[in-house]
All heavy atoms as an XYZ file, in Angstrom:
872
protein
N      34.983    -95.191     -1.419
C      34.680    -94.078     -2.272
C      33.941    -94.586     -3.500
O      34.311    -95.568     -4.098
C      35.986    -93.404     -2.701
C      35.794    -92.328     -3.729
S      37.338    -91.518     -4.195
C      37.748    -90.776     -2.649
N      32.893    -93.884     -3.861
C      32.127    -94.278     -5.031
C      32.940    -94.088     -6.292
O      33.718    -93.155     -6.391
C      30.853    -93.440     -5.116
N      32.757    -94.993     -7.245
C      33.477    -94.883     -8.508
C      32.890    -93.794     -9.386
O      31.787    -93.318     -9.172
N      33.625    -93.397    -10.370
C      33.154    -92.393    -11.305
C      32.113    -93.015    -12.225
O      32.368    -94.026    -12.843
C      34.310    -91.857    -12.141
C      35.336    -91.020    -11.399
C      36.572    -90.831    -12.268
C      34.771    -89.692    -11.016
N      30.962    -92.405    -12.292
C      29.904    -92.900    -13.170
C      30.235    -92.547    -14.606
O      30.631    -91.426    -14.898
C      28.572    -92.282    -12.768
N      30.099    -93.495    -15.518
C      30.338    -93.218    -16.915
C      31.787    -92.914    -17.258
O      32.076    -92.236    -18.229
N      32.687    -93.409    -16.468
C      34.109    -93.122    -16.596
C      34.761    -93.892    -17.733
O      35.695    -93.401    -18.373
C      34.734    -93.512    -15.258
C      36.151    -93.162    -15.073
C      36.595    -91.878    -15.261
C      37.043    -94.124    -14.669
C      37.920    -91.555    -15.052
C      38.359    -93.826    -14.458
C      38.795    -92.532    -14.654
N      34.267    -95.089    -18.018
C      34.877    -95.977    -18.990
C      34.612    -95.506    -20.409
O      33.680    -94.776    -20.667
C      34.345    -97.404    -18.831
C      34.624    -98.028    -17.491
C      33.556    -97.711    -16.459
O      32.624    -96.926    -16.746
O      33.644    -98.237    -15.355
N      35.478    -95.976    -21.321
C      35.289    -95.701    -22.733
C      36.459    -94.958    -23.335
O      37.483    -94.748    -22.698
N      36.311    -94.569    -24.610
C      37.383    -93.837    -25.276
C      37.346    -92.354    -24.898
O      36.284    -91.799    -24.636
C      37.063    -94.025    -26.759
C      35.596    -94.224    -26.802
C      35.216    -94.917    -25.513
N      38.518    -91.745    -24.874
C      38.666    -90.319    -24.602
C      39.579    -89.727    -25.663
O      40.669    -90.243    -25.913
C      39.267    -90.092    -23.212
C      38.333    -90.440    -22.101
C      38.108    -91.684    -21.579
C      37.500    -89.548    -21.385
N      37.183    -91.611    -20.581
C      36.788    -90.297    -20.433
C      37.273    -88.180    -21.449
C      35.875    -89.733    -19.547
C      36.369    -87.612    -20.562
C      35.680    -88.386    -19.629
N      39.120    -88.645    -26.298
C      39.949    -87.914    -27.258
C      40.812    -86.947    -26.469
O      40.287    -86.132    -25.698
C      39.079    -87.142    -28.255
C      38.245    -88.070    -29.096
O      38.724    -89.090    -29.577
N      36.976    -87.740    -29.263
N      42.112    -87.041    -26.635
C      42.992    -86.209    -25.831
C      43.929    -85.387    -26.702
O      44.181    -85.711    -27.855
C      43.825    -87.051    -24.847
C      44.601    -88.132    -25.597
C      42.953    -87.673    -23.783
C      45.791    -88.615    -24.866
N      44.420    -84.316    -26.097
C      45.443    -83.489    -26.717
C      46.544    -83.284    -25.681
O      46.261    -83.087    -24.503
C      44.883    -82.121    -27.109
C      43.950    -82.166    -28.273
S      43.351    -80.545    -28.837
C      44.233    -79.354    -27.929
N      47.769    -83.354    -26.145
C      48.910    -83.076    -25.286
C      49.374    -81.662    -25.615
O      49.639    -81.336    -26.765
C      50.021    -84.092    -25.543
C      51.185    -83.951    -24.610
C      52.253    -85.000    -24.891
O      52.028    -85.933    -25.690
O      53.323    -84.871    -24.301
N      49.415    -80.802    -24.609
C      49.786    -79.407    -24.815
C      50.935    -79.042    -23.890
O      51.343    -79.837    -23.041
C      48.582    -78.485    -24.539
O      48.170    -78.660    -23.185
C      47.417    -78.796    -25.464
N      51.432    -77.834    -24.029
C      52.516    -77.335    -23.176
C      53.629    -78.364    -23.075
O      54.004    -78.809    -22.005
C      51.993    -76.941    -21.798
C      50.945    -75.855    -21.856
C      50.408    -75.516    -20.491
C      49.253    -74.543    -20.621
N      48.537    -74.342    -19.382
N      54.151    -78.741    -24.211
C      55.121    -79.838    -24.307
C      56.537    -79.339    -24.034
O      56.947    -78.314    -24.557
C      55.042    -80.492    -25.700
C      53.642    -81.059    -25.919
C      56.115    -81.552    -25.875
C      53.335    -81.390    -27.356
N      57.263    -80.077    -23.212
C      58.689    -79.886    -23.014
C      59.356    -81.134    -23.557
O      59.032    -82.238    -23.138
C      59.035    -79.726    -21.512
O      58.298    -78.624    -20.995
C      60.511    -79.510    -21.314
N      60.287    -80.999    -24.499
C      60.890    -82.172    -25.140
C      60.033    -82.607    -26.306
O      59.591    -81.785    -27.092
N      59.780    -83.914    -26.424
C      58.989    -84.433    -27.545
C      57.566    -84.750    -27.104
O      57.298    -84.988    -25.920
C      59.624    -85.703    -28.163
C      59.637    -86.855    -27.150
C      61.009    -85.415    -28.695
C      59.984    -88.199    -27.753
N      56.649    -84.757    -28.064
C      55.268    -85.166    -27.803
C      55.260    -86.662    -27.542
O      55.840    -87.440    -28.292
C      54.396    -84.817    -28.997
C      52.937    -85.146    -28.796
C      52.123    -84.704    -30.000
C      50.664    -85.064    -29.797
N      49.854    -84.678    -30.935
N      54.604    -87.082    -26.464
C      54.607    -88.492    -26.081
C      53.371    -89.245    -26.549
O      53.453    -90.385    -26.972
C      54.726    -88.613    -24.567
C      56.039    -88.097    -23.964
C      55.944    -88.025    -22.450
C      57.184    -88.986    -24.382
N      52.206    -88.627    -26.465
C      50.945    -89.328    -26.721
C      50.616    -89.320    -28.204
O      50.780    -88.320    -28.874
C      49.809    -88.700    -25.909
C      50.112    -88.849    -24.416
C      48.476    -89.332    -26.257
C      49.137    -88.143    -23.528
N      50.111    -90.474    -28.696
C      49.842    -90.598    -30.111
C      48.443    -91.027    -30.452
O      48.272    -91.843    -31.340
N      47.404    -90.554    -29.774
C      46.054    -90.928    -30.170
C      45.079    -90.972    -29.013
O      45.323    -90.442    -27.950
N      43.968    -91.664    -29.234
C      42.876    -91.752    -28.279
C      43.219    -92.739    -27.161
O      43.743    -93.813    -27.420
C      41.630    -92.223    -29.031
C      40.355    -92.153    -28.263
C      39.177    -92.549    -29.139
O      39.099    -93.704    -29.553
N      38.300    -91.624    -29.418
N      42.911    -92.380    -25.915
C      43.123    -93.309    -24.807
C      41.822    -94.056    -24.531
O      40.735    -93.598    -24.892
C      43.620    -92.610    -23.528
C      42.556    -91.689    -22.932
C      44.896    -91.837    -23.804
C      42.923    -91.139    -21.567
N      41.944    -95.226    -23.901
C      40.759    -95.981    -23.494
C      40.864    -96.318    -22.018
O      41.956    -96.562    -21.492
C      40.597    -97.285    -24.296
O      41.771    -98.072    -24.170
C      40.337    -97.007    -25.755
N      39.708    -96.316    -21.366
C      39.626    -96.652    -19.949
C      38.532    -97.703    -19.797
O      37.407    -97.518    -20.249
C      39.291    -95.415    -19.094
C      40.361    -94.337    -19.294
C      39.168    -95.802    -17.621
C      40.034    -93.012    -18.659
N      38.884    -98.813    -19.164
C      37.938    -99.900    -18.904
C      37.968   -100.224    -17.420
O      39.000   -100.111    -16.765
C      38.318   -101.156    -19.697
C      38.244   -100.930    -21.191
O      37.184   -100.503    -21.668
O      39.257   -101.172    -21.871
N      36.834   -100.680    -16.896
C      36.790   -101.109    -15.496
C      37.421   -102.490    -15.404
O      37.190   -103.357    -16.233
C      35.366   -101.154    -14.982
C      35.306   -101.459    -13.486
C      33.898   -101.334    -12.939
N      33.455    -99.970    -12.819
C      33.752    -99.162    -11.802
N      34.540    -99.580    -10.837
N      33.272    -97.941    -11.751
N      38.244   -102.669    -14.365
C      38.875   -103.969    -14.075
C      38.588   -104.277    -12.609
O      39.417   -104.036    -11.742
C      40.371   -103.909    -14.347
N      37.377   -104.758    -12.328
C      36.968   -104.974    -10.941
C      36.773   -103.642    -10.243
O      36.048   -102.793    -10.711
N      37.478   -103.445     -9.120
C      37.396   -102.182     -8.385
C      38.396   -101.162     -8.920
O      38.489   -100.054     -8.404
C      37.658   -102.425     -6.903
N      39.137   -101.538     -9.956
C      40.159   -100.663    -10.512
C      39.817   -100.321    -11.959
O      38.797   -100.748    -12.483
C      41.522   -101.351    -10.439
C      41.953   -101.641     -9.020
C      43.275   -102.365     -8.988
O      43.491   -103.317     -9.724
N      44.160   -101.920     -8.118
N      40.698    -99.549    -12.578
C      40.523    -99.155    -13.977
C      41.760    -99.517    -14.775
O      42.878    -99.346    -14.306
C      40.273    -97.648    -14.095
C      38.988    -97.226    -13.448
C      38.966    -96.767    -12.148
C      37.790    -97.307    -14.143
C      37.781    -96.388    -11.548
C      36.595    -96.933    -13.556
C      36.603    -96.472    -12.247
O      35.427    -96.104    -11.658
N      41.554   -100.011    -15.991
C      42.657   -100.293    -16.909
C      42.703    -99.138    -17.907
O      41.703    -98.832    -18.559
C      42.440   -101.605    -17.634
C      43.548   -101.886    -18.621
C      43.409   -103.239    -19.282
N      44.748   -103.718    -19.508
C      45.319   -104.704    -18.829
N      44.660   -105.354    -17.911
N      46.550   -105.043    -19.082
N      43.866    -98.518    -18.012
C      44.060    -97.361    -18.884
C      45.087    -97.720    -19.951
O      46.141    -98.274    -19.633
C      44.553    -96.140    -18.070
C      44.754    -94.940    -18.981
C      43.584    -95.808    -16.940
N      44.776    -97.432    -21.209
C      45.707    -97.671    -22.310
C      45.944    -96.338    -23.017
O      45.000    -95.702    -23.478
C      45.174    -98.702    -23.283
C      46.198    -99.061    -24.368
C      45.675   -100.126    -25.297
C      46.174   -101.455    -24.794
N      45.901   -102.559    -25.726
N      47.235    -95.944    -23.068
C      47.630    -94.684    -23.685
C      48.609    -94.979    -24.815
O      49.728    -95.432    -24.556
C      48.281    -93.743    -22.657
C      47.306    -93.447    -21.515
C      48.758    -92.454    -23.337
C      47.894    -92.595    -20.409
N      48.211    -94.737    -26.070
C      49.139    -94.958    -27.172
C      50.234    -93.898    -27.164
O      49.984    -92.735    -26.870
C      48.257    -94.832    -28.416
C      47.084    -94.041    -27.985
C      46.906    -94.264    -26.519
N      51.445    -94.326    -27.471
C      52.579    -93.410    -27.519
C      52.966    -93.117    -28.963
O      52.709    -93.929    -29.851
C      53.780    -94.008    -26.788
C      53.602    -94.266    -25.300
C      54.855    -94.913    -24.729
C      53.273    -92.979    -24.550
N      53.604    -91.992    -29.196
C      54.121    -91.660    -30.527
C      55.160    -92.685    -30.958
O      55.238    -93.053    -32.115
C      54.759    -90.268    -30.527
C      53.785    -89.149    -30.349
C      53.099    -88.772    -31.644
O      52.949    -89.563    -32.571
N      52.648    -87.550    -31.724
N      55.987    -93.116    -30.006
C      57.067    -94.063    -30.285
C      56.954    -95.220    -29.303
O      56.900    -95.002    -28.089
C      58.436    -93.389    -30.131
C      58.555    -92.213    -31.102
C      59.567    -94.379    -30.351
C      59.756    -91.336    -30.870
N      56.903    -96.441    -29.794
C      56.886    -97.610    -28.924
C      55.486    -98.103    -28.609
O      54.481    -97.551    -29.035
N      55.457    -99.177    -27.819
C      54.192    -99.813    -27.431
C      53.396    -98.895    -26.501
O      53.973    -98.080    -25.784
C      54.485   -101.141    -26.735
N      52.065    -99.041    -26.498
C      51.239    -98.208    -25.621
C      51.562    -98.452    -24.142
O      52.017    -99.539    -23.762
C      49.811    -98.669    -25.918
C      49.887    -99.430    -27.176
C      51.272    -99.961    -27.292
N      51.320    -97.429    -23.333
C      51.348    -97.615    -21.883
C      50.032    -98.277    -21.521
O      48.964    -97.830    -21.932
C      51.478    -96.274    -21.164
C      52.736    -95.471    -21.435
C      52.677    -94.149    -20.681
C      53.974    -96.253    -21.052
N      50.081    -99.354    -20.775
C      48.903   -100.132    -20.413
C      49.032   -100.443    -18.934
O      49.937   -101.171    -18.532
C      48.857   -101.403    -21.252
C      47.540   -102.144    -21.140
O      46.666   -101.732    -20.347
O      47.389   -103.147    -21.851
N      48.147    -99.865    -18.095
C      48.308   -100.035    -16.660
C      46.960   -100.083    -15.959
O      45.950    -99.650    -16.499
C      49.193    -98.933    -16.073
C      48.739    -97.532    -16.387
C      47.957    -96.814    -15.508
C      49.119    -96.930    -17.572
C      47.556    -95.529    -15.798
C      48.726    -95.635    -17.873
C      47.940    -94.933    -16.977
N      46.946   -100.643    -14.770
C      45.746   -100.745    -13.947
C      45.944    -99.873    -12.723
O      46.995    -99.928    -12.069
C      45.476   -102.213    -13.538
C      44.281   -102.295    -12.611
C      45.244   -103.072    -14.776
N      44.956    -99.035    -12.424
C      45.059    -98.106    -11.307
C      43.775    -98.082    -10.502
O      42.718    -98.493    -10.961
C      45.375    -96.672    -11.790
C      46.729    -96.602    -12.448
C      44.312    -96.159    -12.727
N      43.890    -97.567     -9.292
C      42.750    -97.329     -8.423
C      42.425    -95.845     -8.460
O      43.329    -95.009     -8.499
C      43.075    -97.760     -6.981
O      43.415    -99.146     -7.011
C      41.889    -97.559     -6.057
N      41.163    -95.523     -8.448
C      40.730    -94.133     -8.463
C      41.160    -93.437     -7.187
O      41.069    -93.979     -6.092
C      39.209    -94.081     -8.583
C      38.640    -92.683     -8.472
C      37.141    -92.729     -8.330
O      36.509    -93.730     -8.652
N      36.572    -91.667     -7.834
N      41.652    -92.201     -7.321
C      41.990    -91.350     -6.183
C      41.262    -90.037     -6.394
O      41.725    -89.177     -7.151
C      43.504    -91.146     -6.107
C      43.898    -90.263     -4.956
O      43.096    -89.937     -4.117
N      45.157    -89.869     -4.947
N      40.105    -89.860     -5.754
C      39.275    -88.683     -5.924
C      38.863    -88.578     -7.391
O      38.330    -89.526     -7.938
C      40.005    -87.439     -5.413
C      39.081    -86.244     -5.226
O      37.873    -86.447     -5.045
O      39.571    -85.110     -5.274
N      39.158    -87.461     -8.074
C      38.787    -87.289     -9.482
C      39.936    -87.652    -10.408
O      39.974    -87.242    -11.559
C      38.399    -85.833     -9.753
C      37.115    -85.415     -9.092
C      36.755    -83.986     -9.428
N      37.822    -83.079     -9.009
C      38.181    -81.979     -9.653
N      37.584    -81.633    -10.758
N      39.146    -81.221     -9.202
N      40.913    -88.412     -9.923
C      42.122    -88.673    -10.715
C      42.463    -90.150    -10.785
O      42.142    -90.922     -9.889
C      43.297    -87.904    -10.110
N      43.138    -90.510    -11.868
C      43.787    -91.805    -12.023
C      45.258    -91.494    -12.259
O      45.587    -90.634    -13.081
C      43.236    -92.562    -13.231
C      41.758    -92.923    -13.210
C      41.383    -93.584    -14.537
C      41.437    -93.840    -12.064
N      46.147    -92.171    -11.545
C      47.572    -91.917    -11.766
C      48.375    -93.187    -11.577
O      47.959    -94.105    -10.875
C      48.082    -90.821    -10.825
O      47.928    -91.219     -9.480
N      49.534    -93.227    -12.231
C      50.393    -94.390    -12.145
C      51.788    -94.020    -12.612
O      51.988    -93.018    -13.305
C      49.851    -95.512    -13.032
O      50.627    -96.686    -12.885
N      52.755    -94.838    -12.230
C      54.093    -94.773    -12.804
C      54.357    -96.115    -13.460
O      53.900    -97.152    -12.980
C      55.174    -94.488    -11.744
O      55.110    -95.494    -10.742
C      54.966    -93.124    -11.119
N      55.056    -96.085    -14.583
C      55.327    -97.289    -15.362
C      56.803    -97.295    -15.712
O      57.318    -96.299    -16.227
C      54.486    -97.310    -16.664
C      52.995    -97.246    -16.354
C      54.787    -98.547    -17.492
C      52.378    -95.928    -16.631
N      57.488    -98.392    -15.409
C      58.893    -98.543    -15.781
C      58.986    -99.377    -17.045
O      58.360   -100.430    -17.152
C      59.683    -99.239    -14.672
C      59.784    -98.388    -13.426
O      59.816    -97.148    -13.558
O      59.830    -98.956    -12.316
N      59.780    -98.892    -17.983
C      59.986    -99.601    -19.239
C      61.463    -99.467    -19.603
O      61.865    -98.497    -20.224
C      59.096    -99.014    -20.324
C      59.114    -99.836    -21.592
C      58.191    -99.285    -22.636
N      56.819    -99.636    -22.337
C      55.769    -99.103    -22.936
N      55.927    -98.175    -23.832
N      54.563    -99.486    -22.625
N      62.262   -100.443    -19.163
C      63.711   -100.370    -19.387
C      64.302    -99.203    -18.627
O      64.064    -99.049    -17.433
N      65.030    -98.340    -19.325
C      65.608    -97.160    -18.668
C      64.658    -95.980    -18.680
O      64.971    -94.934    -18.113
C      66.927    -96.743    -19.359
O      66.652    -96.455    -20.730
C      67.974    -97.828    -19.250
N      63.491    -96.121    -19.312
C      62.488    -95.058    -19.315
C      61.464    -95.314    -18.218
O      61.028    -96.440    -17.989
C      61.772    -94.983    -20.663
C      62.641    -94.422    -21.765
O      63.619    -93.713    -21.447
O      62.344    -94.691    -22.943
N      61.075    -94.241    -17.567
C      60.075    -94.294    -16.504
C      59.011    -93.253    -16.844
O      59.345    -92.102    -17.119
C      60.708    -93.992    -15.149
C      61.974    -94.743    -14.926
N      61.998    -96.075    -14.573
C      63.265    -94.367    -15.045
C      63.250    -96.470    -14.472
N      64.041    -95.461    -14.758
N      57.755    -93.671    -16.854
C      56.659    -92.786    -17.201
C      55.808    -92.507    -15.972
O      55.574    -93.394    -15.151
C      55.765    -93.429    -18.267
C      56.424    -93.567    -19.612
C      57.194    -94.686    -19.912
C      56.285    -92.583    -20.573
C      57.805    -94.814    -21.145
C      56.900    -92.710    -21.819
C      57.654    -93.827    -22.088
O      58.256    -93.945    -23.311
N      55.344    -91.283    -15.863
C      54.370    -90.900    -14.853
C      53.174    -90.320    -15.566
O      53.321    -89.483    -16.459
N      51.980    -90.778    -15.199
C      50.749    -90.318    -15.832
C      49.750    -89.960    -14.751
O      49.563    -90.703    -13.786
C      50.141    -91.411    -16.741
C      48.836    -90.945    -17.341
C      51.116    -91.824    -17.827
N      49.113    -88.797    -14.902
C      48.005    -88.426    -14.017
C      46.880    -87.892    -14.898
O      47.086    -86.985    -15.695
C      48.444    -87.361    -13.007
C      47.305    -86.947    -12.083
C      47.717    -85.989    -10.980
N      48.269    -84.763    -11.523
C      49.435    -84.251    -11.173
N      50.195    -84.856    -10.287
N      49.866    -83.120    -11.707
N      45.702    -88.490    -14.779
C      44.510    -88.039    -15.497
C      43.518    -87.511    -14.465
O      43.106    -88.248    -13.569
C      43.883    -89.187    -16.281
C      44.770    -89.838    -17.345
C      44.072    -91.055    -17.932
C      45.133    -88.835    -18.428
N      43.162    -86.244    -14.587
C      42.231    -85.594    -13.666
C      40.969    -85.247    -14.450
O      41.041    -84.670    -15.536
C      42.851    -84.316    -13.060
C      41.869    -83.648    -12.097
C      44.164    -84.641    -12.352
N      39.818    -85.589    -13.879
C      38.536    -85.404    -14.546
C      37.748    -84.281    -13.900
O      37.947    -83.957    -12.733
C      37.747    -86.721    -14.518
C      38.460    -87.814    -15.270
C      39.452    -88.563    -14.669
C      38.171    -88.045    -16.601
C      40.134    -89.543    -15.361
C      38.846    -89.025    -17.304
C      39.830    -89.774    -16.687
N      36.814    -83.698    -14.656
C      36.067    -82.535    -14.196
C      34.972    -82.865    -13.189
O      34.467    -81.974    -12.523
C      35.469    -81.775    -15.382
C      34.461    -82.601    -16.180
O      34.519    -83.852    -16.127
O      33.641    -81.993    -16.885
N      34.608    -84.127    -13.036
C      33.489    -84.475    -12.161
C      33.642    -85.900    -11.636
O      34.163    -86.769    -12.337
C      32.174    -84.361    -12.945
O      31.094    -84.886    -12.221
N      33.168    -86.113    -10.421
C      33.131    -87.469     -9.851
C      31.951    -88.272    -10.379
O      32.004    -89.480    -10.451
C      33.008    -87.399     -8.332
C      34.282    -87.193     -7.540
C      33.947    -86.917     -6.088
C      35.182    -88.398     -7.651
N      30.861    -87.593    -10.722
C      29.631    -88.306    -11.041
C      29.277    -88.311    -12.526
O      28.548    -89.190    -12.970
C      28.447    -87.707    -10.256
O      28.353    -86.320    -10.573
C      28.653    -87.904     -8.763
N      29.747    -87.344    -13.285
C      29.434    -87.284    -14.711
C      30.619    -86.685    -15.472
O      30.520    -85.602    -16.036
C      28.175    -86.454    -14.945
C      27.721    -86.499    -16.398
O      28.083    -87.462    -17.117
O      27.018    -85.570    -16.818
N      31.749    -87.389    -15.500
C      32.939    -86.811    -16.128
C      32.764    -86.638    -17.632
O      32.350    -87.562    -18.319
C      34.041    -87.820    -15.803
C      33.324    -89.097    -15.573
C      31.987    -88.740    -14.999
N      33.075    -85.440    -18.108
C      33.002    -85.147    -19.539
C      34.323    -84.636    -20.088
O      34.522    -84.611    -21.283
C      31.914    -84.099    -19.812
C      30.528    -84.561    -19.447
C      30.089    -85.780    -20.247
O      30.217    -85.812    -21.469
N      29.570    -86.788    -19.578
N      35.226    -84.204    -19.180
C      36.495    -83.628    -19.608
C      37.658    -84.156    -18.781
O      37.515    -84.441    -17.599
C      36.476    -82.109    -19.465
C      35.497    -81.408    -20.357
C      35.567    -79.926    -20.144
C      34.520    -79.213    -20.978
N      34.512    -77.777    -20.676
N      38.811    -84.268    -19.425
C      40.084    -84.458    -18.748
C      40.688    -83.063    -18.685
O      40.778    -82.377    -19.705
C      40.992    -85.431    -19.528
C      40.358    -86.824    -19.548
C      42.385    -85.480    -18.916
C      41.083    -87.828    -20.415
N      41.065    -82.616    -17.493
C      41.469    -81.227    -17.304
C      42.955    -81.096    -16.977
O      43.564    -81.992    -16.388
C      40.615    -80.544    -16.211
C      39.158    -80.486    -16.637
C      40.722    -81.276    -14.885
N      43.514    -79.935    -17.369
C      44.898    -79.616    -17.026
C      44.883    -78.507    -15.978
O      43.908    -78.353    -15.266
C      45.706    -79.246    -18.272
C      45.208    -77.988    -18.965
O      44.164    -77.433    -18.560
O      45.861    -77.556    -19.916
N      45.940    -77.743    -15.881
C      46.038    -76.686    -14.882
C      46.808    -77.173    -13.671
O      47.352    -78.289    -13.671
N      46.876    -76.359    -12.624
C      47.617    -76.769    -11.416
C      47.103    -78.110    -10.885
O      45.896    -78.289    -10.726
C      47.344    -75.641    -10.428
C      46.999    -74.464    -11.279
C      46.302    -75.030    -12.485
N      48.000    -79.023    -10.663
C      47.681    -80.380    -10.207
C      46.740    -81.104    -11.166
O      45.989    -81.986    -10.776
C      47.100    -80.371     -8.796
C      48.016    -79.786     -7.724
C      47.291    -79.732     -6.391
C      49.308    -80.562     -7.603
N      46.798    -80.755    -12.443
C      45.941    -81.364    -13.456
C      46.600    -82.543    -14.143
O      47.575    -83.128    -13.654
N      46.088    -82.881    -15.306
C      46.522    -84.060    -16.060
C      47.865    -83.815    -16.733
O      48.109    -82.743    -17.277
C      45.489    -84.400    -17.119
O      44.221    -84.575    -16.526
N      48.721    -84.857    -16.704
C      50.020    -84.746    -17.353
C      50.616    -86.110    -17.633
O      50.156    -87.124    -17.116
C      51.000    -83.924    -16.516
C      51.370    -84.412    -15.116
C      52.505    -85.416    -15.147
C      51.787    -83.237    -14.268
N      51.634    -86.103    -18.500
C      52.436    -87.296    -18.766
C      53.895    -86.860    -18.745
O      54.231    -85.787    -19.239
C      52.066    -87.978    -20.099
C      52.869    -89.268    -20.279
C      52.222    -87.024    -21.270
C      52.367    -90.167    -21.404
N      54.740    -87.686    -18.133
C      56.173    -87.406    -18.053
C      56.955    -88.653    -18.430
O      56.508    -89.761    -18.166
C      56.585    -87.023    -16.632
C      55.900    -85.813    -16.088
C      56.217    -85.582    -14.626
O      56.390    -86.566    -13.882
O      56.286    -84.415    -14.233
N      58.126    -88.457    -19.055
C      59.048    -89.548    -19.312
C      60.388    -89.168    -18.711
O      60.920    -88.101    -18.965
C      59.224    -89.819    -20.809
C      60.127    -91.044    -21.080
C      60.386    -91.248    -22.558
N      61.157    -90.164    -23.129
C      62.498    -90.078    -23.077
N      63.206    -91.005    -22.465
N      63.119    -89.062    -23.628
N      60.894    -90.055    -17.870
C      62.178    -89.863    -17.208
C      63.141    -90.910    -17.738
O      62.758    -92.047    -17.984
C      62.034    -90.056    -15.703
C      61.045    -89.149    -15.056
C      59.685    -89.193    -15.188
C      61.316    -88.068    -14.200
N      59.102    -88.207    -14.451
C      60.087    -87.497    -13.824
C      62.495    -87.521    -13.688
C      60.000    -86.407    -12.969
C      62.394    -86.439    -12.832
C      61.166    -85.892    -12.489
N      64.404    -90.540    -17.898
C      65.433    -91.485    -18.338
C      66.596    -91.447    -17.359
O      67.689    -90.969    -17.679
C      65.930    -91.135    -19.745
O      64.942    -91.429    -20.685
N      66.369    -91.946    -16.161
C      67.392    -91.987    -15.111
C      68.059    -90.633    -14.905
O      69.277    -90.526    -14.799
C      68.435    -93.074    -15.419
C      67.814    -94.460    -15.353
O      66.846    -94.632    -14.581
O      68.276    -95.355    -16.064
N      67.254    -89.560    -14.892
C      67.737    -88.215    -14.618
C      66.892    -87.613    -13.510
O      65.863    -88.168    -13.127
C      67.638    -87.323    -15.873
O      66.261    -87.262    -16.278
C      68.478    -87.864    -17.018
N      67.322    -86.468    -13.008
C      66.567    -85.828    -11.934
C      65.403    -84.995    -12.447
O      64.553    -84.581    -11.670
C      67.508    -84.960    -11.091
C      68.487    -85.808    -10.297
C      69.275    -84.982     -9.303
O      68.826    -83.893     -8.917
O      70.342    -85.453     -8.902
N      65.369    -84.713    -13.744
C      64.283    -83.952    -14.353
C      63.689    -84.776    -15.493
O      64.398    -85.551    -16.133
C      64.804    -82.615    -14.909
C      65.360    -81.691    -13.854
C      64.278    -81.195    -12.915
O      63.147    -80.947    -13.320
N      64.608    -81.072    -11.641
N      62.382    -84.606    -15.763
C      61.810    -85.359    -16.880
C      62.457    -84.955    -18.202
O      62.728    -83.776    -18.438
C      60.333    -84.993    -16.854
C      60.173    -83.885    -15.906
C      61.407    -83.755    -15.102
N      62.721    -85.939    -19.054
C      63.254    -85.665    -20.392
C      62.161    -85.092    -21.290
O      62.413    -84.220    -22.109
C      63.820    -86.943    -20.992
N      60.940    -85.592    -21.124
C      59.792    -85.142    -21.915
C      58.596    -85.013    -20.993
O      58.407    -85.823    -20.080
C      59.471    -86.156    -23.018
C      60.669    -86.441    -23.891
O      61.200    -85.483    -24.473
O      61.083    -87.609    -23.981
N      57.779    -83.977    -21.238
C      56.619    -83.765    -20.376
C      55.568    -82.976    -21.145
O      55.906    -82.106    -21.949
C      57.031    -82.986    -19.127
C      55.917    -82.762    -18.151
S      56.510    -82.032    -16.607
C      56.837    -80.376    -17.126
N      54.308    -83.293    -20.928
C      53.218    -82.543    -21.530
C      51.983    -82.582    -20.653
O      51.766    -83.550    -19.933
N      51.203    -81.509    -20.686
C      49.927    -81.526    -19.995
C      48.893    -82.147    -20.934
O      49.069    -82.164    -22.150
C      49.492    -80.110    -19.579
O      49.409    -79.289    -20.736
C      50.454    -79.515    -18.581
N      47.827    -82.688    -20.365
C      46.824    -83.424    -21.134
C      45.445    -82.794    -20.904
O      45.078    -82.519    -19.763
C      46.777    -84.905    -20.704
C      48.132    -85.564    -20.902
C      45.675    -85.653    -21.472
C      48.210    -86.950    -20.282
N      44.717    -82.591    -21.980
C      43.305    -82.216    -21.909
C      42.534    -83.178    -22.811
O      43.126    -83.814    -23.677
C      43.055    -80.766    -22.372
O      43.452    -80.654    -23.733
C      43.802    -79.772    -21.524
N      41.236    -83.286    -22.594
C      40.475    -84.178    -23.455
C      38.994    -84.167    -23.179
O      38.524    -83.578    -22.204
N      38.272    -84.837    -24.065
C      36.822    -84.976    -23.956
C      36.447    -86.415    -24.304
O      37.231    -87.159    -24.885
C      36.095    -84.027    -24.928
O      36.552    -84.282    -26.252
C      36.342    -82.573    -24.561
N      35.241    -86.781    -23.975
C      34.752    -88.120    -24.302
C      34.882    -88.398    -25.785
O      34.680    -87.517    -26.604
C      33.282    -88.252    -23.941
C      33.054    -88.274    -22.484
C      31.644    -88.789    -22.211
N      31.621    -89.229    -20.834
C      32.145    -90.359    -20.397
N      32.685    -91.194    -21.225
N      32.112    -90.669    -19.138
N      35.212    -89.664    -26.103
C      35.403    -90.061    -27.510
C      34.112    -90.381    -28.192
O      33.063    -90.422    -27.672
């Protein structure tokens, strides 16, 4: 599958439709790491989430374990060839934090534009 053209760089994001506390604390960055992408998401509390993922269609997603907290992140973009927006909506962009429970303790949808 062809990679997203112009995918790398800073993205200005907003976390909306929050359940629990707001998790994200600023601009995210995406860099190419070979055939994969390195994504760094600053958090309101604690060290940034920093992970490497493979593109899946118009999305990047990963789960990250940090002690008893488990994070799930999905970033969905508006285009495969010229992405300009991170989109929410059904099966859209989101961040979740789980603390060994059956439901996320904190969750928010994510929207954004190029930085």
